[in-house]
N, C-alpha and C positions, 0 to 999 in steps of 0.2 A: 635289961628293961626295954621294952620298945618304945617309942614316941616317932608320929607321924612327925615329916619334913621334909620341910620343902624346899623343893630342887630347884637350882639355878638354872632353867630354860627358859626360854620365851617361845611362845606358842600363838602365833595372831587370826590365823583361820580357822572359824569359830564350824563352819561347815565342813571343812575338809578335817577337821578332827575330829569331828563327830562320826565321818564317812570313814577313817581310818578304825577310829575306835570297834565300831559295828563290824569293819571287816575284819578285825584282830580276834575280838569277843562275843561277836554274835551282836545284831541292834537290838537285840532284844534284853539284853545286859547293859545297853548303854541308855542313864537318864541325862536326862538335858533340862535344864532349866526353861521355864515358858518364856523367861527373861529372856536367854543367853543374845541375842541381838541388839539390847539395849548398851548404851557405853556407860560404865558406872556402875552396871545393874549389881546388885547385892547378889553374894556367893547364898545363895537361899536351901542346898538340897545339903543333905547331911550323910556321910558314912560313919558307923560306928564300929570301932575292931578293937585287941587287947587292950591298946593304949589311950582308948577314950574316943573324941569324935574329933572329926575335920569335915570343912563346909567346903563347898565349892558347886561352880555353876554346872558343872559334867560332873559325874560322876559313878562307878562301877564297883559294884561289893566284892571285898577277896572272895568270895567263892567263885566269882566267874569270871576270874583272870588270872586264877592258878596263886595266889594271895593267900597266909595263913589268916594273918594277924590284923589287916587293915581294909585294905583294894587302895583303889586309886580316887582321887578327887582333886579337877582341875578349879583352878583359883582363878578368878575374873582379878588382877590389877588395876592400879590407876592408870596405866599407858594403855586399858585394854587387850594388854597378853593377855595370856594364860598361863599360871605356872602348874606344876604337879608338884601333888602332892602327897608321898607314901610313908608307908609305915616303915621306919628305918632296917626293920628284919625282913622283909619281904622282897627285896631288892634279888636276892638269889633268884626264888621263887617265882616272881613275875618273869624276870625272861627266862627259866628254863621251860616255864610255858607256852613262851613262843619259838623257842626253839635255839634263843640266844644266849652268847655264854652266859653264864651266871657269874656275878659280882654284887658290889654294894647298892645300896638304894641310887648314889649320885651315877654310878655309870651304867644301868637300866634308863635312869632319867636322860644320859647323853643320848643312850642307845636311841632311846626313843624320838629326840629332839630329831637326831639322825634321820631317821625313820621317816620323820614327818615333813622336813626339809625335801627328802628324797621325793614324797610324795607330792610337796609342793612342785617341786621342778618338775616333774613329770605331768601334771595336769596345766600349769603354766606352757609348756614348752608342745604338749600336744594340742591347744588351744592354739597355737601359733604354724602347725602343719608339721612338725618331729615328730623323729620317732629315738627312743632313746636307747643307748647299750649302756647295763650298768653291771660293772664288776667291784667285787669286793676283794681286798685284800686281804692278806693275812693278819696284819692290825688293826683290821675294822677301817680303812679310807676306803671311800666310794671313788671311783673315776666313772666318770659321766660322760658319755660320746653322745652328741646331738647329729642327728642327719635328716636332711628334708630330701626330697626325693626326685623333687623337681627345683630350680633357680631360677633367677631372673632372666639368663642365660640360656635359660634349655634346659637339658636333664643331669648336666651333670651337679652331683651328691656336695652338698657344703656341709662340711661338720666341724666342731669345736668340743674340746672338753673341759672338764675343773674336777675339783675333788670336795668332796664334805669333810 
């Protein structure tokens, strides 16, 4: 029996989240609440699936994200972060739809959070003039190296890296 499960991830940037979902699934399939930028706003959009309904401020129906049972909802929490709600039977399908390794709904949520973190780092670093080289290890760990073409001392590149 399937049911909706809230996964233990926290996503904070609503605009980046909507943009990422649009890139992954097509902007025409992403429904975002008109109240998405209101602090503490109500989760006013609904997706309905095999196991009932789930509410969120950002939703994608199952047929548009590779799911079979439910789809995805992003729920606004009290701390203003978004939590991911998916049908527990759809984790494998949601991952396969994106070409990611199949797994449980929690594994899908963790991979989604990792991809969101990567996009956040890419956006913030690009704003500061850095380019990133991203390498994914077999275990899924990301190694990110940031480079700047010009340092304050001339043209020597500066770089650093860390793992997600």
